[in-house]
MDTraj code that builds the backbone (N, CA, C; nanometers):
import mdtraj as md
import numpy as np

residues = "MET ALA GLY ALA GLY PHE PRO ASP GLU THR GLY GLY PRO ILE ASP SER SER SER LEU GLU PRO SER GLU VAL GLU LEU ALA ARG ARG ARG ALA LEU GLU ASP PRO GLY ALA SER TRP LYS GLU TRP LEU TYR PHE THR ALA PHE LYS TRP TRP MET ALA ILE ALA PHE LEU ILE VAL ASP SER TRP ILE VAL THR ILE PHE LEU VAL ALA ARG SER TRP ILE PRO LEU ALA ALA SER THR VAL ALA ALA LEU TYR LEU GLU TYR LEU LEU TYR GLY TYR LEU TRP HIS ARG PRO ASP ALA MET ARG PRO PRO ALA PRO ARG ARG PHE ARG TRP PRO PRO PHE GLU VAL GLY ARG TRP THR PRO GLU GLY PHE ARG LEU ARG SER GLY GLN GLY PRO LEU ASP GLU ARG SER PRO ASP PRO ARG GLU PHE LEU".split()
xyz = np.array([
    [0.0145, 4.2785, -4.9252],
    [-0.0611, 4.1690, -4.8756],
    [-0.1199, 4.2158, -4.7233],
    [-0.2094, 4.3293, -4.7472],
    [-0.2374, 4.3812, -4.6170],
    [-0.3174, 4.3260, -4.5293],
    [-0.2957, 4.2784, -4.3925],
    [-0.3857, 4.1911, -4.3054],
    [-0.3627, 4.0692, -4.3099],
    [-0.2418, 4.0260, -4.3725],
    [-0.2120, 3.8948, -4.3863],
    [-0.1300, 3.8252, -4.2470],
    [-0.0933, 3.9251, -4.1613],
    [-0.0614, 3.8759, -4.0390],
    [0.0806, 3.8948, -4.0250],
    [0.1476, 3.9664, -4.1034],
    [0.2968, 3.9818, -4.0945],
    [0.2912, 4.0892, -3.9988],
    [0.4362, 4.0805, -3.9198],
    [0.4157, 4.1835, -3.7854],
    [0.4360, 4.3253, -3.8493],
    [0.4998, 4.3550, -3.9555],
    [0.5222, 4.4926, -3.9708],
    [0.4101, 4.5616, -4.0679],
    [0.2928, 4.4788, -4.0809],
    [0.1616, 4.5297, -4.1215],
    [0.0649, 4.5710, -4.0502],
    [-0.0348, 4.6592, -4.1090],
    [-0.1548, 4.6775, -4.0468],
    [-0.2357, 4.5670, -4.0007],
    [-0.2848, 4.5128, -3.9273],
    [-0.3417, 4.3730, -3.8676],
    [-0.2678, 4.2856, -3.8571],
    [-0.1500, 4.2929, -3.8449],
    [-0.0403, 4.1892, -3.7998],
    [-0.0618, 4.1307, -3.6409],
    [-0.0037, 4.0356, -3.6186],
    [0.0134, 3.9823, -3.4692],
    [0.0495, 4.0806, -3.3707],
    [0.0152, 4.0966, -3.2641],
    [0.0291, 4.1906, -3.1580],
    [0.1640, 4.1478, -3.0755],
    [0.2338, 4.2416, -3.0397],
    [0.3382, 4.1789, -2.9440],
    [0.2898, 4.1881, -2.8095],
    [0.2771, 4.0739, -2.7362],
    [0.2143, 4.0279, -2.6221],
    [0.3230, 4.0531, -2.5018],
    [0.4634, 4.0729, -2.5208],
    [0.5569, 4.0465, -2.4278],
    [0.5498, 4.1678, -2.3255],
    [0.5038, 4.2783, -2.3433],
    [0.4505, 4.3734, -2.2461],
    [0.3424, 4.3712, -2.1879],
    [0.2373, 4.2751, -2.2187],
    [0.1056, 4.2726, -2.1539],
    [0.1272, 4.2013, -2.0515],
    [0.0241, 4.2038, -1.9430],
    [0.0326, 4.1157, -1.8286],
    [-0.0589, 3.9945, -1.8640],
    [-0.0151, 3.8875, -1.8114],
    [-0.0800, 3.7575, -1.8389],
    [-0.2365, 3.7622, -1.8084],
    [-0.3200, 3.7108, -1.8760],
    [-0.4712, 3.7287, -1.8402],
    [-0.4634, 3.5599, -1.7650],
    [-0.5895, 3.5632, -1.7181],
    [-0.6490, 3.4621, -1.6560],
    [-0.6584, 3.3403, -1.7516],
    [-0.7067, 3.3283, -1.8638],
    [-0.6627, 3.2423, -1.9501],
    [-0.5525, 3.1848, -1.9761],
    [-0.4460, 3.2601, -1.9713],
    [-0.2936, 3.2260, -1.9899],
    [-0.2704, 3.1434, -1.8217],
    [-0.3063, 3.1990, -1.7138],
    [-0.2756, 3.1635, -1.6033],
    [-0.3425, 2.9999, -1.5896],
    [-0.4540, 2.9961, -1.6373],
    [-0.5244, 2.8866, -1.6389],
    [-0.4674, 2.7551, -1.7280],
    [-0.4237, 2.8105, -1.8498],
    [-0.3621, 2.7359, -1.9341],
    [-0.2112, 2.6623, -1.8721],
    [-0.1444, 2.7799, -1.7883],
    [-0.0083, 2.7487, -1.7196],
    [-0.0529, 2.6171, -1.6200],
    [-0.1514, 2.6652, -1.5399],
    [-0.1879, 2.5707, -1.4216],
    [-0.2427, 2.4240, -1.4858],
    [-0.2811, 2.4400, -1.5863],
    [-0.3470, 2.3042, -1.6484],
    [-0.2250, 2.2337, -1.7137],
    [-0.1049, 2.2958, -1.7439],
    [-0.0136, 2.2408, -1.8038],
    [0.0909, 2.1663, -1.6706],
    [0.0909, 2.2648, -1.5676],
    [0.1662, 2.1856, -1.4455],
    [0.1129, 2.0715, -1.3807],
    [-0.0454, 2.0858, -1.3704],
    [-0.1074, 1.9635, -1.3335],
    [-0.2027, 1.9062, -1.4536],
    [-0.1623, 1.8162, -1.5317],
    [-0.2423, 1.7667, -1.6281],
    [-0.3659, 1.6628, -1.5726],
    [-0.3448, 1.6240, -1.4767],
    [-0.4929, 1.5589, -1.4115],
    [-0.4516, 1.4028, -1.4350],
    [-0.5790, 1.3356, -1.4115],
    [-0.5448, 1.1858, -1.4151],
    [-0.5065, 1.1213, -1.5547],
    [-0.4339, 1.0210, -1.5632],
    [-0.3922, 0.9631, -1.6561],
    [-0.5043, 0.8696, -1.7382],
    [-0.4680, 0.8394, -1.8702],
    [-0.5588, 0.7750, -1.9254],
    [-0.6205, 0.6430, -1.8478],
    [-0.5420, 0.5801, -1.8142],
    [-0.5590, 0.4278, -1.7313],
    [-0.6324, 0.4715, -1.6160],
    [-0.6198, 0.5981, -1.5290],
    [-0.6937, 0.6140, -1.4072],
    [-0.8448, 0.6679, -1.4468],
    [-0.8539, 0.7292, -1.5565],
    [-0.9638, 0.7831, -1.6257],
    [-1.0383, 0.6500, -1.6529],
    [-1.0130, 0.5480, -1.7252],
    [-1.0983, 0.4418, -1.7612],
    [-1.1200, 0.3740, -1.6466],
    [-1.0311, 0.3448, -1.5327],
    [-1.0669, 0.2708, -1.4430],
    [-1.1758, 0.3145, -1.3224],
    [-1.1338, 0.4741, -1.3024],
    [-1.2502, 0.5382, -1.2202],
    [-1.3645, 0.5884, -1.2823],
    [-1.3594, 0.5969, -1.4114],
    [-1.4864, 0.6804, -1.4571],
    [-1.5309, 0.5868, -1.5837],
    [-1.4746, 0.5647, -1.6729],
    [-1.5220, 0.5110, -1.7895],
    [-1.5769, 0.3675, -1.7687],
    [-1.5317, 0.2697, -1.6927],
    [-1.5484, 0.1301, -1.6926],
    [-1.6734, 0.1405, -1.6112],
    [-1.7159, 0.2240, -1.5292],
    [-1.8275, 0.2197, -1.4516],
    [-1.9466, 0.1930, -1.5360],
    [-1.9318, 0.2924, -1.6486],
    [-2.0523, 0.2897, -1.7329],
    [-2.0648, 0.2021, -1.8320],
    [-1.9360, 0.1578, -1.8746],
    [-1.9415, 0.0040, -1.9593],
    [-1.9957, -0.0815, -1.8612],
    [-1.9773, -0.1195, -1.7474],
    [-2.0010, -0.1945, -1.6590],
    [-2.1605, -0.2111, -1.6335],
    [-2.2003, -0.0970, -1.6300],
    [-2.3390, -0.0543, -1.6130],
    [-2.4348, -0.1029, -1.7287],
    [-2.3785, -0.0964, -1.8416],
    [-2.4454, -0.1219, -1.9745],
    [-2.4140, -0.2927, -1.9863],
    [-2.3130, -0.3386, -1.9539],
    [-2.2986, -0.5012, -1.9361],
    [-2.4121, -0.5658, -1.8367],
    [-2.4172, -0.5031, -1.7474],
    [-2.5114, -0.5613, -1.6349],
    [-2.6574, -0.5402, -1.7125],
    [-2.7090, -0.4282, -1.7520],
    [-2.8193, -0.3905, -1.8269],
    [-2.8325, -0.5020, -1.9314],
    [-2.7533, -0.5556, -2.0076],
    [-2.7532, -0.6445, -2.0982],
    [-2.7856, -0.7837, -2.0466],
    [-2.7005, -0.8235, -1.9350],
    [-2.7174, -0.9587, -1.8875],
    [-2.8702, -0.9698, -1.8250],
    [-2.9024, -0.8945, -1.7460],
    [-3.0318, -0.8734, -1.6768],
    [-3.1352, -0.8814, -1.7858],
    [-3.1237, -0.8035, -1.9154],
    [-3.2433, -0.8301, -2.0159],
    [-3.2440, -0.9535, -2.0806],
    [-3.1019, -1.0164, -2.0914],
    [-3.1139, -1.1543, -2.1276],
    [-3.1803, -1.2657, -2.0320],
    [-3.1554, -1.2539, -1.9116],
    [-3.2195, -1.3367, -1.8037],
    [-3.3421, -1.3018, -1.8075],
    [-3.4226, -1.1842, -1.8211],
    [-3.5583, -1.1611, -1.7957],
    [-3.6210, -1.2208, -1.9387],
    [-3.5630, -1.2098, -2.0516],
    [-3.6000, -1.2618, -2.1977],
    [-3.6316, -1.4077, -2.1710],
    [-3.5074, -1.4663, -2.1291],
    [-3.5045, -1.6116, -2.1257],
    [-3.6223, -1.6606, -2.0655],
    [-3.6356, -1.5982, -1.9385],
    [-3.7410, -1.6668, -1.8482],
    [-3.8938, -1.6299, -1.8739],
    [-3.8945, -1.5138, -1.9496],
    [-4.0392, -1.4597, -1.9821],
    [-4.0836, -1.5509, -2.1194],
    [-3.9809, -1.5932, -2.1790],
    [-4.0134, -1.6849, -2.3074],
    [-4.0628, -1.7892, -2.2879],
    [-4.0367, -1.8615, -2.1572],
    [-4.0292, -1.9758, -2.1300],
    [-4.1394, -1.9895, -1.9969],
    [-4.1968, -1.8396, -1.9652],
    [-4.2973, -1.8528, -1.8789],
    [-4.2625, -1.9077, -1.7357],
    [-4.1418, -1.8909, -1.7124],
    [-4.0855, -1.9488, -1.5711],
    [-4.1048, -1.8252, -1.4659],
    [-4.1885, -1.8242, -1.4030],
    [-4.1926, -1.6940, -1.3057],
    [-4.1127, -1.7264, -1.1874],
    [-4.0890, -1.8271, -1.1066],
    [-4.0375, -1.8635, -0.9861],
    [-3.8697, -1.8483, -1.0599],
    [-3.8244, -1.9007, -1.1455],
    [-3.6822, -1.9190, -1.1802],
    [-3.6564, -1.7766, -1.2200],
    [-3.7539, -1.6833, -1.2991],
    [-3.6783, -1.5643, -1.3100],
    [-3.6659, -1.4765, -1.2021],
    [-3.7602, -1.4743, -1.0877],
    [-3.7393, -1.3929, -0.9907],
    [-3.6038, -1.4380, -0.9303],
    [-3.5635, -1.5890, -0.8899],
    [-3.4664, -1.6275, -0.8430],
    [-3.3251, -1.5945, -0.8979],
    [-3.3383, -1.6188, -1.0418],
    [-3.2078, -1.5778, -1.1051],
    [-3.1989, -1.3987, -1.1350],
    [-3.2978, -1.3537, -1.1246],
    [-3.2683, -1.2001, -1.1164],
    [-3.2217, -1.1415, -0.9892],
    [-3.2840, -1.1992, -0.8867],
    [-3.2284, -1.1671, -0.7432],
    [-3.0942, -1.1951, -0.7377],
    [-3.0424, -1.3321, -0.7858],
    [-2.9042, -1.3660, -0.7795],
    [-2.8193, -1.2825, -0.8873],
    [-2.8769, -1.2555, -1.0007],
    [-2.7977, -1.1790, -1.0889],
    [-2.7649, -1.0542, -1.0155],
    [-2.8801, -0.9638, -0.9675],
    [-2.8552, -0.8139, -0.9181],
    [-2.7424, -0.8491, -0.7905],
    [-2.7522, -0.9541, -0.7138],
    [-2.6719, -0.9384, -0.6051],
    [-2.5240, -0.9666, -0.6591],
    [-2.4903, -1.0557, -0.7520],
    [-2.3671, -1.0881, -0.8101],
    [-2.3111, -0.9647, -0.8575],
    [-2.4050, -0.8636, -0.9233],
    [-2.3477, -0.7335, -0.9816],
    [-2.3352, -0.6290, -0.8922],
    [-2.3881, -0.6522, -0.7795],
    [-2.3748, -0.5479, -0.6644],
    [-2.2196, -0.6060, -0.5921],
    [-2.2223, -0.7148, -0.5825],
    [-2.0801, -0.7634, -0.5192],
    [-1.9761, -0.7321, -0.6314],
    [-1.9820, -0.7351, -0.7646],
    [-1.8867, -0.6958, -0.8627],
    [-1.8462, -0.5520, -0.8432],
    [-1.9458, -0.4949, -0.8568],
    [-1.9428, -0.3400, -0.8305],
    [-1.8565, -0.2678, -0.7217],
    [-1.8994, -0.3402, -0.6243],
    [-1.8370, -0.3050, -0.5103],
    [-1.7034, -0.3617, -0.4459],
    [-1.6761, -0.4649, -0.5398],
    [-1.5086, -0.5132, -0.5459],
    [-1.4472, -0.4252, -0.6117],
    [-1.4995, -0.3656, -0.7211],
    [-1.4149, -0.2853, -0.8148],
    [-1.4302, -0.1678, -0.7856],
    [-1.5481, -0.0817, -0.7080],
    [-1.5582, 0.0363, -0.7077],
    [-1.5946, 0.1235, -0.5677],
    [-1.5959, 0.0331, -0.4609],
    [-1.6335, 0.0626, -0.3280],
    [-1.5474, 0.1465, -0.2675],
    [-1.5812, 0.2782, -0.2116],
    [-1.5085, 0.3767, -0.1614],
    [-1.5337, 0.3685, -0.0116],
    [-1.4220, 0.3868, 0.0390],
    [-1.4698, 0.4033, 0.2276],
    [-1.5085, 0.5086, 0.2685],
    [-1.5904, 0.5073, 0.3399],
    [-1.6506, 0.6323, 0.4111],
    [-1.5562, 0.6749, 0.5270],
    [-1.5099, 0.7950, 0.5110],
    [-1.3967, 0.8403, 0.5794],
    [-1.4716, 0.9187, 0.6880],
    [-1.5863, 0.9492, 0.7063],
    [-1.6597, 1.0173, 0.8221],
    [-1.7113, 0.8820, 0.9416],
    [-1.7051, 0.7575, 0.8743],
    [-1.7621, 0.6484, 0.9841],
    [-1.6493, 0.5828, 1.0042],
    [-1.6230, 0.5745, 1.1354],
    [-1.5054, 0.4739, 1.1679],
    [-1.5318, 0.3251, 1.1492],
    [-1.4457, 0.2418, 1.1186],
    [-1.4787, 0.1098, 1.0957],
    [-1.5065, 0.0374, 1.2208],
    [-1.5962, -0.0525, 1.2021],
    [-1.6410, -0.0950, 1.3235],
    [-1.5605, -0.2550, 1.3304],
    [-1.5233, -0.2934, 1.4549],
    [-1.4474, -0.4287, 1.4583],
    [-1.5453, -0.5265, 1.4651],
    [-1.5614, -0.5953, 1.3352],
    [-1.6523, -0.7095, 1.3444],
    [-1.6095, -0.7871, 1.2560],
    [-1.6784, -0.9482, 1.2812],
    [-1.6183, -1.0469, 1.1988],
    [-1.6462, -1.0406, 1.0363],
    [-1.7797, -1.0146, 1.0341],
    [-1.8396, -1.0058, 0.8884],
    [-1.8691, -0.8651, 0.8940],
    [-1.8158, -0.8169, 0.7431],
    [-1.8022, -0.6686, 0.6981],
    [-1.9156, -0.6855, 0.6139],
    [-1.9928, -0.5952, 0.5840],
    [-2.1046, -0.5759, 0.4790],
    [-2.0880, -0.4305, 0.4630],
    [-2.0209, -0.4006, 0.2933],
    [-1.9989, -0.5091, 0.2121],
    [-1.8529, -0.5804, 0.2654],
    [-1.8379, -0.7022, 0.1900],
    [-1.7364, -0.7844, 0.2210],
    [-1.5760, -0.7368, 0.1886],
    [-1.5822, -0.6396, 0.1518],
    [-1.4555, -0.5308, 0.0760],
    [-1.4615, -0.3875, 0.1566],
    [-1.3197, -0.3591, 0.1953],
    [-1.2969, -0.2216, 0.2480],
    [-1.3072, -0.1303, 0.1389],
    [-1.2099, -0.1369, 0.0451],
    [-1.1760, -0.0797, -0.0677],
    [-1.2025, -0.1240, -0.2123],
    [-1.2470, -0.0473, -0.3026],
    [-1.2426, -0.1136, -0.4426],
    [-1.1307, -0.1347, -0.4984],
    [-1.1016, -0.2245, -0.5724],
    [-1.0004, -0.2357, -0.6830],
    [-0.9514, -0.1279, -0.7525],
    [-1.0579, -0.0836, -0.8326],
    [-1.0336, 0.0272, -0.9372],
    [-1.0806, 0.1626, -0.8814],
    [-1.0334, 0.1839, -0.7624],
    [-1.0416, 0.3322, -0.6617],
    [-0.9287, 0.3775, -0.6627],
    [-0.8947, 0.5213, -0.6306],
    [-0.7721, 0.5695, -0.6005],
    [-0.7301, 0.5354, -0.4877],
    [-0.7909, 0.4955, -0.3895],
    [-0.7522, 0.4431, -0.2766],
    [-0.7160, 0.2866, -0.2779],
    [-0.7608, 0.2327, -0.3554],
    [-0.7221, 0.0949, -0.3801],
    [-0.6032, 0.0889, -0.4670],
    [-0.5826, 0.1748, -0.5517],
    [-0.4459, 0.2040, -0.6410],
    [-0.3422, 0.2349, -0.5345],
    [-0.3712, 0.3190, -0.4216],
    [-0.2809, 0.3778, -0.3213],
    [-0.2372, 0.2583, -0.2356],
    [-0.3201, 0.1965, -0.1983],
    [-0.2889, 0.0807, -0.1035],
    [-0.2223, -0.0327, -0.1700],
    [-0.2483, -0.0597, -0.2941],
    [-0.1579, -0.1817, -0.3497],
    [-0.0206, -0.1468, -0.3864],
    [-0.0289, -0.0198, -0.3971],
    [0.1411, 0.0258, -0.4472],
    [0.2205, 0.0609, -0.3089],
    [0.1471, 0.0246, -0.1891],
    [0.2084, 0.0450, -0.0789],
    [0.2343, 0.1786, 0.0151],
    [0.1670, 0.2902, -0.0402],
    [0.1476, 0.4172, -0.0006],
    [0.0712, 0.4276, 0.1173],
    [-0.0175, 0.3531, 0.1340],
    [-0.0958, 0.3424, 0.2582],
    [-0.2355, 0.4140, 0.2302],
    [-0.3396, 0.4489, 0.3517],
    [-0.4547, 0.5065, 0.3054],
    [-0.4370, 0.6809, 0.2824],
    [-0.5405, 0.7148, 0.2155],
    [-0.5100, 0.8590, 0.1737],
    [-0.4835, 0.9541, 0.2960],
    [-0.5725, 0.9317, 0.4216],
    [-0.5710, 1.0101, 0.5370],
    [-0.5710, 0.8923, 0.6452],
    [-0.5379, 0.9674, 0.7589],
    [-0.5504, 0.8767, 0.8794],
    [-0.6782, 0.8351, 0.9221],
    [-0.7837, 0.9086, 0.8641],
    [-0.9331, 0.8509, 0.8937],
    [-0.9906, 0.7569, 0.7992],
    [-0.9062, 0.7175, 0.7154],
    [-0.9731, 0.6132, 0.6216],
    [-0.9206, 0.4731, 0.6822],
    [-0.9972, 0.3881, 0.6271],
    [-0.9619, 0.2454, 0.6874],
    [-0.8428, 0.2115, 0.6071],
    [-0.7600, 0.1049, 0.6617],
    [-0.6847, 0.0441, 0.5785],
    [-0.7046, -0.0906, 0.5700],
    [-0.7374, -0.1457, 0.4484],
    [-0.7754, -0.2756, 0.4143],
    [-0.7192, -0.3769, 0.4791],
    [-0.5687, -0.3779, 0.5315],
    [-0.4967, -0.4942, 0.5677],
    [-0.5214, -0.5117, 0.7019],
    [-0.5965, -0.4103, 0.7609],
    [-0.6322, -0.4431, 0.8973],
    [-0.7681, -0.5700, 0.8944],
    [-0.8472, -0.5851, 0.8083],
    [-0.9639, -0.6292, 0.7762],
    [-0.9341, -0.7839, 0.7236],
    [-0.8366, -0.8187, 0.6774],
    [-0.7997, -0.9513, 0.6008],
    [-0.7490, -1.0460, 0.6887],
])
top = md.Topology()
chain = top.add_chain()
for i, resn in enumerate(residues, 1):
    res = top.add_residue(resn, chain, resSeq=i)
    for name in ("N", "CA", "C"):
        top.add_atom(name, md.element.get_by_symbol(name[0]), res)
traj = md.Trajectory(xyz[None], top)
């Protein structure tokens, strides 16, 4: 069976123990050492953003369709503005990330009313008690 892949035949596997590791092998080793984010982190930090945007689009479409069929222009405008504002607040509550370049200003009312989103890496760190990512980022416990 010539070329079947047996070591003592022509066309068999090459003994790679004497070869230096290639860049691909080094990249594989690095990838195995640091596998990256877990599935939970990927879902919260990335995937749910897209699904939430699709859900917002569906809700907004329902609102617009209901009021267009009824030909109610003022309630259409009011409910669309209210829905967009509530969607903005929900998105900010879940995924707002602090601006590290801008120091937090001491005010009674914060716009937006949240410092760190619940489903962000900073939010996970703060809720686990590890503190902010760096000393420049704000600590939300100072604002509550």
